[in-house]
C-alpha positions in Angstrom: -14.1 5.8 -12.2 -13.3 2.5 -10.6 -11.5 3.0 -7.2 -10.7 -0.7 -6.7 -7.1 -1.1 -5.8 -5.0 -3.4 -8.0 -2.1 -5.5 -6.7 0.2 -2.9 -8.3 -1.6 -0.1 -6.3 -1.3 -2.1 -3.1 2.4 -2.8 -3.7 3.2 0.8 -4.4 1.3 2.0 -1.3 2.9 -0.7 0.9 6.4 0.4 -0.2 5.4 4.1 0.1 4.5 3.7 3.8 7.7 1.9 4.4 6.5 -1.7 4.8 7.7 -4.8 3.0 5.7 -6.2 0.1 6.6 -9.8 0.8 7.8 -12.0 -2.0 8.3 -15.5 -0.8 11.1 -17.9 -1.8 11.5 -21.5 -1.0 14.8 -22.4 0.6 16.5 -25.2 2.4 17.5 -24.3 6.0 20.8 -26.1 6.8 20.4 -25.2 10.4 16.9 -26.6 10.8 17.4 -29.3 8.2 14.1 -28.6 6.4 12.6 -26.8 3.4 11.0 -23.5 4.4 9.8 -20.2 3.1 11.2 -16.7 3.7 10.7 -13.2 2.3 13.2 -12.4 -0.4 13.8 -8.9 1.0 16.9 -9.3 3.2 15.8 -6.3 5.3 12.4 -7.8 6.1 11.7 -9.2 9.6 10.4 -12.3 7.9 13.6 -12.9 5.9 15.3 -15.1 8.5 12.2 -16.6 10.1 11.6 -20.3 9.4 8.1 -20.6 7.9 7.3 -24.2 7.1 4.9 -25.0 4.3 2.3 -26.0 6.8 2.5 -22.7 8.7 3.0 -20.2 5.9 -0.7 -20.1 4.8 -1.7 -17.7 7.6 1.3 -15.5 7.1 0.8 -15.3 3.4 -2.9 -14.5 3.9 -1.9 -11.5 6.1 1.3 -10.5 4.3 0.0 -7.8 2.0 -1.8 -4.6 2.8 -5.2 -4.2 1.2 -5.9 -0.5 2.2 -9.6 -0.6 2.8 -9.7 0.8 6.4 -9.5 4.2 8.0 -6.2 3.2 9.7 -4.7 2.3 6.3 -5.9 5.7 5.0 -4.3 7.4 8.0 -1.0 5.6 7.4 -0.9 6.8 3.8 -2.0 10.3 4.7 0.7 10.5 7.5 3.4 9.4 5.0 2.3 12.0 2.5 2.6 14.7 5.1 5.9 13.2 6.5 7.6 13.3 3.0 6.2 16.8 2.2 3.9 15.6 -0.6 0.4 16.5 0.9 0.1 19.9 -0.9 1.3 18.4 -4.2 -1.3 15.6 -3.8 -4.0 18.2 -3.1 -3.1 20.0 -6.3 -3.0 16.8 -8.3 -6.4 15.7 -7.0 -8.0 19.1 -7.6 -6.7 19.2 -11.2 -7.5 15.6 -12.0 -10.9 15.3 -10.3 -12.3 18.0 -8.2 -12.4 20.8 -10.8 -14.9 18.7 -12.8 -18.4 20.1 -12.8 -19.8 17.1 -10.9 -17.6 17.8 -7.9 -18.0 21.7 -7.8 -20.0 21.6 -4.6 -18.1 18.8 -3.0 -16.1 19.4 0.2 -12.5 18.4 -0.6 -11.9 17.1 2.9 -15.2 15.1 3.2 -14.7 13.7 -0.3 -11.2 12.4 0.8 -12.4 11.0 4.1 -15.5 9.2 3.1 -13.8 6.3 1.3 -10.4 5.0 2.6 -10.1 2.8 -0.5 -10.8 5.6 -2.9 -8.3 7.9 -1.1 -5.6 5.2 -1.3 -6.4 4.6 -4.9 -6.0 8.3 -5.7 -2.7 8.5 -3.8 -1.5 5.5 -5.7 -2.4 7.2 -9.0 -0.7 10.4 -7.8 2.5 8.4 -6.9 2.5 6.8 -10.4 2.1 10.2 -12.1 4.8 11.6 -10.0 7.2 8.8 -10.9 6.8 9.4 -14.6 
């Protein structure tokens, strides 16, 4: 199985952990008398911040979570526990993957911890299944 996260996976996980998946819009700031960018989400901290076209590149590069690190994995795990979904995720994972013969001797905890990106991909799949 390919555990590479798609943009859809990253968006779902970003929203799941309670962060904004920035979608930029161009607008004219009457106050500053210039064209600028802002996040379309009115609740986002970047909604009312003036980002000129020259300065938005760095923000846009950093705007979206990629979920490859242990801290990303921890944020997703913490949210699963916080919303009471950890046990359901364990059951989903066991039924979907770990009961296969090739994983019979695999430690569930180690298998989850050894790859943050795989863990996040599996959580994204679980969230999609749950949403059906």
